[in-house]
N, C-alpha and C positions, 0 to 999 in steps of 0.2 A: 504495501499500501502506499508505504515513505518514498518508493521509486517514481511509480503513478503519479504522486503529487508533485514531486519534483518536475517531473516532465511536464505536468498540467501548468505549471505554472512557469514555466520555463517557455512553452509555448505561450500560456498569456502576457506573458511579460515581451513577446515578439511581436505579437498582432497589436499591443500597446505602442509599442516603437512604429508600425509600419503603418496606423493609425495618425502618429503624433509626425510622423516623419511627411505622409502626403500632406497634414493641414499646415505642415510649415514653407510650403511648396507656393500653399495660396498665400498666407500669412505674412509672408518677406514680400513676396509677388502681389501684392495686392487685390488679389482677384478671388472669384471662388467660394471663399469660407467666410463667416458671420463675422470675424473680425480681423483686423488687420493693422501690420505697424501705422495706416495714417487714416483707421477707419470712425475711428469716434472720433467724435468732438475735443478740440484738444479744449484742455483747460487751462488752469495756470500755469507758465513754461517753467519754474523754479519747482514748484509741487510735482509736476509730472519728471519732469529729469530728473529728480531724488527717487523717485518711485523706480521709473527706468534703470537706473543704476544699480540701486538695491535688487532689481529683478535679477541684472544680470552677470552681477557680481555675486548673485545664490547660484545662479548656474554653473558659472567658473568655479566658485569652490567646491560644488558638489563634484563635478565632471572633474577634477583637476584630484582631488584629496582621494577619491575611491577609486581613483586611477592608480595611486602609487601601490606601491608591492607590499609594503609595511599596512597602508588599512587593509590590503586583500588578507593577508595573514590572520590579522586580529578578525575582518568580517568572517571569515571561517571558523573561529571557534562558535560564533553563532549560528551562522547559516552554512550548510551542508559543502563541501567544497563543489559540488556539482551546480549548485545554485547561484555563486560567487557570480559569474557573468552575469545572468539572469537577474540578479537584484540589482546590479551596476545599470542594467538597461534601465528598469522598473525603476528607479530615483531618476536617474535621467531622463527620461520621459516625462513622468510626473513635476521635476524642474523645469522642463520646459511648458506643461502643460498650464501651469502656474503661471510663467511668464505670459502665456498667448490670454490668459485671462485677468490680467492686473495691469497689463501692458496700458501706457500712455501714450497719446500722439501729444505731439511737440509745436505744429504749428509751422508754415514757413517752407519755402520752394528754395532749393540751392541751385539745381539747373535742374531746365525742362528739354526736352529731345523733340523738338517739333516734324521735324523730316519722318513721315512715315514710313520709307526704306529703314533709315538710321534705326527709328526707333524698333522694327520686326529685328533688325537685325541685333540691337541692343537684349531684347527678348529674346533670340537665338543662345545670345551667350549665357544668357542667365538659364535656360532649359537646356545648355552643356555642362554649366557649374554640376546640376543635379546630378544630370547622367554620371560625369566624372565620380562625383561622389561616391554613386550608389556602386557604379562597374569597382570603382577602386576596391570594395570592401570584397567582393566578388572574386579579381583575380589573386587575391590572402586566401581568405578562405570567410565567406562573409558567417557561414552558422556558427563557426568558434566565435569568432567577434560580438557575435549576437548570442550568444550562450545556448544554441540552439543544439551545437555540436554535445557538449556536455553533459545537458541534461537527457540527449536522445542515447549514450553510451551508460548511463546510471541506470537508465529502462531498463537496459540490455543486461545489465551487472558487470559490465566492463570498468576495467580502473582510466582512472584520468590519465591521458597523455599529451603532451603538448606535439603543436605541430610541425612540420619539419618547416627550416630554415629556407625561406627561396625566394629569389630575388626577379617576379614575373615581368614581362615586359616595359610596362606602366612604371616600376618602381629602378627600373635602370636608365630612367629618362626625367625620372626624379624621385627623390626621398621621401618626401608627401603628395602623390599625387590628389586624397582626399581633401590633404588642407587646401592644393589649389584650386578643386570645386568648390569648397567653400568661400575663400575670396572672389573668384567669379559670381557666385548668387549673393552675396552679400553689397556686389561693388556694380552690378549688372541691372542699373534701376534707369530707365527713360525719364522720370519720373524723380529725382531726388530731395524728397524733402529733408528740414530739418530735423526730424523725426530719424528717416532712415538712414541719414549720415550719421549720428549719435550711434545708433547701434552697427552698421558697418566701420566705425571706430574701433570702438569696445570691443565686438568681435574678433577682429584682425588684430587688433594688440593683444587680445586673449592669448588666439592662436599662436603667437610667435612666443610667449611667453612661455605658454604649453607645451612648445615643441623644442625646446631647452630641458624641461624636467623629463617628458618623454625620454628622448635622445640621451640624457644622461643614464635613464633605466635600464635602457637598451646594453648601452656601450657595459652600463657593469652585469648585466644578466649575461648576456652575449658578448664575448670577446670579437667574435666576428663580425659586429655591427659597426666597428671599430676601422675595419678595413673599406667594408659598404660606404662607413660615410666621406671616406675621403676620397669615391671616387666616382659619386652621385651628390648632384647639386641639391642642394634642401626645397627650396620654393620655384625659383625661374628654369623652366626646360630647357632639357640640351638633347643633343640628338640621342638612341638607343645606341647604350655601349654594353662589348662586353664586361662583366662585372668578375674579379679577381675576388673568391671569397675563401677564406682557410677552412678545409675539409673536417678539423676537429670539432666535436661540441658543435656541431651547427643544429639547434632546434627548433626555433620559432622564427618566423619571417619578421618582416617589420613591417610591427603591425600596429597603426592608431588606437590612440587611449581609447 
């Protein structure tokens, strides 16, 4: 029964993530969902700014702290090891849902793209960003990243295991294609409001800081990441290249937090 409950918990956490992921596309892009970055009437700007900064900070703290190895070790003293990643996914989804619910627009327009063809091109970049985010998870191991592999192994009575260290083609072009995708989604806005600009600046700054923690953890846990890091650019894509990785102790690929 415990194995079944863990599996159901993992699947439910993943389904919630999918719902939040789809809602986020409309929320950031300002279409198709009940509330978006700019849909509500703006209130006093200083109050709205403090609320929005608090919401973004809450998500950043949750997302980063729960991704650290020391927190994972502590969490597995409370929840089964197989459910650790699903718990992270669940907490991240709930933090985002709270952000969607309480987000406050600031009003004002920074820039407006008026040419129809250019607007279409900007929306194309926005869609490409989301596609890159999703593709980046699949070329490594989407189901491991979001906890399904772990709960499936638990259901089968198999021990937990790490995925092999691999460097698929996207990760030979840039070390963090997923984050490149996020940058495209945050900044590809034909109408850049003050609200959207604040969101884009804070989330971009968070990514730049989070990368430092993430790579420090990767280099400690997987010495082969040091060689990989020296050969592939962090965020500015280059041409695909052959990456020489030491064969010893290859356990896990360069996965995002």
